[in-house]
C-alpha positions in Angstrom: 25.4 4.5 33.1 23.5 1.3 33.0 20.1 0.9 31.1 17.0 -1.2 31.4 15.4 -2.9 28.4 11.7 -3.3 29.2 9.4 -5.4 27.1 5.7 -6.1 27.5 4.6 -8.9 25.3 1.5 -10.7 24.3 2.4 -14.0 22.6 0.2 -15.1 19.8 2.3 -17.9 18.3 4.3 -19.8 21.1 6.4 -21.8 18.7 7.6 -18.9 16.6 8.1 -16.7 19.7 10.2 -19.5 21.1 12.5 -19.2 18.2 12.7 -15.4 18.8 13.5 -16.0 22.5 16.3 -18.4 21.9 18.0 -16.1 19.4 17.3 -13.0 21.2 18.8 -14.5 24.5 22.2 -15.0 22.6 22.0 -11.5 21.1 21.3 -9.8 24.4 24.1 -11.7 26.2 26.5 -10.9 23.4 25.9 -7.2 24.0 26.4 -7.3 27.8 22.8 -7.7 28.7 21.6 -9.7 31.7 18.1 -10.7 32.5 16.5 -9.4 35.6 13.0 -10.6 35.0 11.6 -13.0 32.3 8.0 -13.7 32.5 7.0 -14.7 36.1 4.4 -13.3 38.4 3.2 -9.8 37.9 0.4 -7.4 38.8 -1.1 -5.1 36.1 -1.9 -1.7 37.7 -2.4 0.4 34.6 -2.3 0.2 30.8 -2.3 -2.9 28.6 -2.2 -6.2 30.3 0.4 -8.4 28.5 1.4 -11.6 30.3 5.0 -11.7 29.3 7.2 -9.0 30.9 10.9 -9.0 30.5 13.6 -6.7 31.9 17.2 -6.9 31.0 20.1 -4.7 32.2 22.7 -3.4 29.7 25.9 -1.5 30.4 24.4 1.6 28.6 21.6 2.8 26.6 23.9 2.7 23.6 24.6 -1.0 24.2 20.9 -1.8 24.3 20.2 0.1 21.1 23.4 -1.6 19.5 21.9 -5.0 20.5 18.5 -4.1 19.0 20.1 -3.0 15.8 22.5 -6.0 15.5 22.0 -8.5 12.7 21.5 -11.3 15.2 18.7 -9.5 17.2 17.1 -8.5 13.9 17.1 -12.2 13.0 15.5 -13.0 16.2 12.9 -10.2 15.8 11.9 -11.7 12.3 10.3 -14.6 14.4 8.6 -12.3 16.8 6.8 -10.2 14.2 3.4 -11.7 13.6 3.9 -14.1 16.6 3.5 -11.3 19.2 2.2 -7.8 20.1 5.1 -6.0 21.9 6.2 -2.7 23.4 9.9 -2.2 24.1 11.6 0.7 25.7 15.1 1.3 26.9 15.5 3.5 30.0 18.7 4.7 31.5 19.1 3.9 35.2 20.0 6.6 37.7 
């Protein structure tokens, strides 16, 4: 069953976060992920307001977690740490 990777992000350092995004895009694609939403218009109804919202679909929860734990994604994440405040969750569709 497919899964959604949902990230809510406040970018603090656009240059460093740009490095994260470039590498993360490669890692996500390598694990079968495809972006459904990346930034764009949104309406905050509850909770923390973070202007960058990203949704990617993966073939499974396992594929999404494997992507997160992969060396390439961890390399990307090293650029996001300190450059952003983030929440990330993987939810199975269905």
